[in-house]
Steps between C-alpha positions, in 0.01 A plus 500: 500500500779745595693418182191568290440833672863605453486394133181703445652807667816466291292465182298812586813706563675371187192572287476857628870557429469367147190710440675817613643737241851435624709576805402790722698816428478773765422855394759775541294635791519162674873488432543850646313399817716189538818701438411763760436223753844353425656845532351531850686176584822666385425799725446273800837331439688828469330647807562185709867499396532869596340436837748220571810679367408868560553573129383372164723255314727630228398305189491570126278216381211276593739206521719674759191585706368145475829366640443714811125449541442129432421306720536742793228750406308308233495141375488595132551857381315583176771580246273589207184702470175347374603571140804274556758781501776549758459769762759777506634520856734762648578567863744692714515543877232774494238357264400269219308477175327193358361573154269319259516615140127444461307356208730639230818355655696825457668668797488881517752599770407867467155425646616315812523811721141609433252331730126452483236316302575395145236516230669259260604143576799563269649739759760377750373419849746570783519373858721700735539562871281811465145487631271214586406403143695457179673825402376472138204271444246422234136599523348159431187636336715643219481194269 
Protein backbone atom coordinates (compact mmCIF):
# COMPACT_ATOMS: atom_id res chain seq x y z
CA UNK A 1 0.00 0.00 0.00
CA UNK A 2 2.79 2.45 0.95
CA UNK A 3 4.72 1.63 -2.23
CA UNK A 4 1.63 2.31 -4.33
CA UNK A 5 1.03 5.64 -2.61
CA UNK A 6 4.66 6.69 -3.08
CA UNK A 7 4.52 5.63 -6.75
CA UNK A 8 1.33 7.66 -7.30
CA UNK A 9 2.85 10.73 -5.63
CA UNK A 10 6.01 10.39 -7.72
CA UNK A 11 3.93 10.04 -10.90
CA UNK A 12 1.91 13.16 -10.04
CA UNK A 13 5.04 15.22 -9.41
CA UNK A 14 6.79 13.93 -12.54
CA UNK A 15 3.71 14.65 -14.67
CA UNK A 16 3.47 18.22 -13.39
CA UNK A 17 7.17 18.79 -14.10
CA UNK A 18 6.86 17.46 -17.63
CA UNK A 19 3.76 19.56 -18.23
CA UNK A 20 5.51 22.73 -17.10
CA UNK A 21 6.94 25.10 -19.69
CA UNK A 22 10.45 24.45 -18.45
CA UNK A 23 12.54 25.21 -15.40
CA UNK A 24 11.56 28.11 -13.18
CA UNK A 25 13.54 31.27 -13.90
CA UNK A 26 13.32 34.00 -11.25
CA UNK A 27 12.54 37.55 -12.31
CA UNK A 28 15.13 40.30 -11.90
CA UNK A 29 13.07 41.65 -8.99
CA UNK A 30 13.26 38.27 -7.25
CA UNK A 31 16.99 38.15 -7.93
CA UNK A 32 17.42 41.65 -6.47
CA UNK A 33 15.55 40.64 -3.30
CA UNK A 34 17.71 37.53 -2.92
CA UNK A 35 20.89 39.54 -3.54
CA UNK A 36 20.00 42.17 -0.94
CA UNK A 37 19.36 39.40 1.59
CA UNK A 38 22.80 37.93 0.84
CA UNK A 39 24.36 41.38 1.16
CA UNK A 40 22.87 41.69 4.66
CA UNK A 41 24.73 38.45 5.50
CA UNK A 42 27.95 40.11 4.35
CA UNK A 43 27.20 43.10 6.60
CA UNK A 44 26.66 40.83 9.60
CA UNK A 45 30.03 39.14 8.99
CA UNK A 46 31.91 42.42 8.68
CA UNK A 47 30.21 43.89 11.75
CA UNK A 48 30.83 40.74 13.84
CA UNK A 49 34.50 40.73 12.80
CA UNK A 50 34.82 44.42 13.76
CA UNK A 51 33.22 43.78 17.13
CA UNK A 52 35.70 40.98 17.84
CA UNK A 53 38.80 42.77 16.51
CA UNK A 54 37.88 46.45 17.11
CA UNK A 55 38.41 47.18 13.40
CA UNK A 56 37.24 45.90 10.04
CA UNK A 57 39.47 43.45 8.18
CA UNK A 58 41.74 44.75 5.46
CA UNK A 59 40.72 42.80 2.35
CA UNK A 60 40.63 43.50 -1.39
CA UNK A 61 38.41 40.66 -2.58
CA UNK A 62 35.52 38.42 -1.65
CA UNK A 63 37.91 35.48 -1.44
CA UNK A 64 40.10 37.22 1.15
CA UNK A 65 37.01 38.07 3.21
CA UNK A 66 35.69 34.52 2.96
CA UNK A 67 38.98 33.18 4.36
CA UNK A 68 38.41 35.32 7.47
CA UNK A 69 34.66 34.81 7.88
CA UNK A 70 34.08 31.10 7.20
CA UNK A 71 33.29 29.16 9.40
CA UNK A 72 33.65 31.58 12.33
CA UNK A 73 30.93 34.08 11.39
CA UNK A 74 29.01 32.16 8.72
CA UNK A 75 28.96 28.57 7.47
CA UNK A 76 28.84 29.52 3.79
CA UNK A 77 29.35 33.09 2.60
CA UNK A 78 27.50 33.92 -0.64
CA UNK A 79 30.21 34.72 -3.18
CA UNK A 80 27.94 35.61 -6.11
CA UNK A 81 24.78 37.63 -6.41
CA UNK A 82 21.53 36.10 -7.67
CA UNK A 83 22.56 36.81 -11.27
CA UNK A 84 25.60 34.55 -10.71
CA UNK A 85 28.18 37.36 -10.70
CA UNK A 86 30.94 37.85 -8.12
CA UNK A 87 30.53 40.54 -5.50
CA UNK A 88 33.12 43.31 -5.44
CA UNK A 89 34.46 43.51 -1.88
CA UNK A 90 36.80 46.13 -0.40
CA UNK A 91 37.58 46.80 3.23
CA UNK A 92 40.02 48.72 5.37
CA UNK A 93 40.17 49.15 9.14
CA UNK A 94 37.49 51.89 9.08
CA UNK A 95 34.87 50.46 6.72
CA UNK A 96 33.87 48.15 3.91
CA UNK A 97 31.95 47.92 0.66
CA UNK A 98 30.22 44.85 -0.76
CA UNK A 99 28.83 45.58 -4.22
CA UNK A 100 26.52 43.77 -6.63
CA UNK A 101 26.68 44.92 -10.23
CA UNK A 102 22.95 44.36 -10.62
CA UNK A 103 21.02 42.92 -13.54
CA UNK A 104 23.32 44.31 -16.24
CA UNK A 105 26.50 42.86 -14.69
CA UNK A 106 28.46 46.11 -15.12
CA UNK A 107 30.14 47.79 -12.15
CA UNK A 108 30.02 51.60 -11.98
CA UNK A 109 32.54 52.59 -9.28
CA UNK A 110 31.61 56.26 -9.61
CA UNK A 111 28.16 55.51 -8.15
CA UNK A 112 29.32 53.66 -5.03
CA UNK A 113 29.55 56.77 -2.82
CA UNK A 114 25.96 57.86 -3.49
CA UNK A 115 23.48 56.17 -1.19
CA UNK A 116 19.74 55.69 -1.36
CA UNK A 117 17.10 53.85 -3.34
CA UNK A 118 17.85 52.80 -6.89
CA UNK A 119 15.21 52.96 -9.59
CA UNK A 120 16.90 50.55 -11.99
CA UNK A 121 17.94 46.98 -11.23
CA UNK A 122 20.93 47.61 -13.54
CA UNK A 123 22.42 50.00 -10.95
CA UNK A 124 25.02 48.77 -8.45
CA UNK A 125 23.75 47.96 -4.96
CA UNK A 126 26.21 48.66 -2.13
CA UNK A 127 26.40 47.39 1.45
CA UNK A 128 28.61 49.39 3.80
CA UNK A 129 29.00 50.01 7.51
CA UNK A 130 26.81 53.12 7.16
CA UNK A 131 23.26 52.99 8.47
CA UNK A 132 20.97 50.13 9.33
CA UNK A 133 20.03 49.16 5.76
CA UNK A 134 21.98 48.73 2.55
CA UNK A 135 23.71 51.98 1.57
CA UNK A 136 22.47 51.70 -2.05
CA UNK A 137 19.51 49.41 -2.61
CA UNK A 138 16.97 48.63 -5.27
CA UNK A 139 13.33 49.62 -5.04
CA UNK A 140 11.81 46.21 -5.73
CA UNK A 141 8.68 47.57 -7.37
CA UNK A 142 10.83 49.00 -10.18
CA UNK A 143 10.64 45.94 -12.49
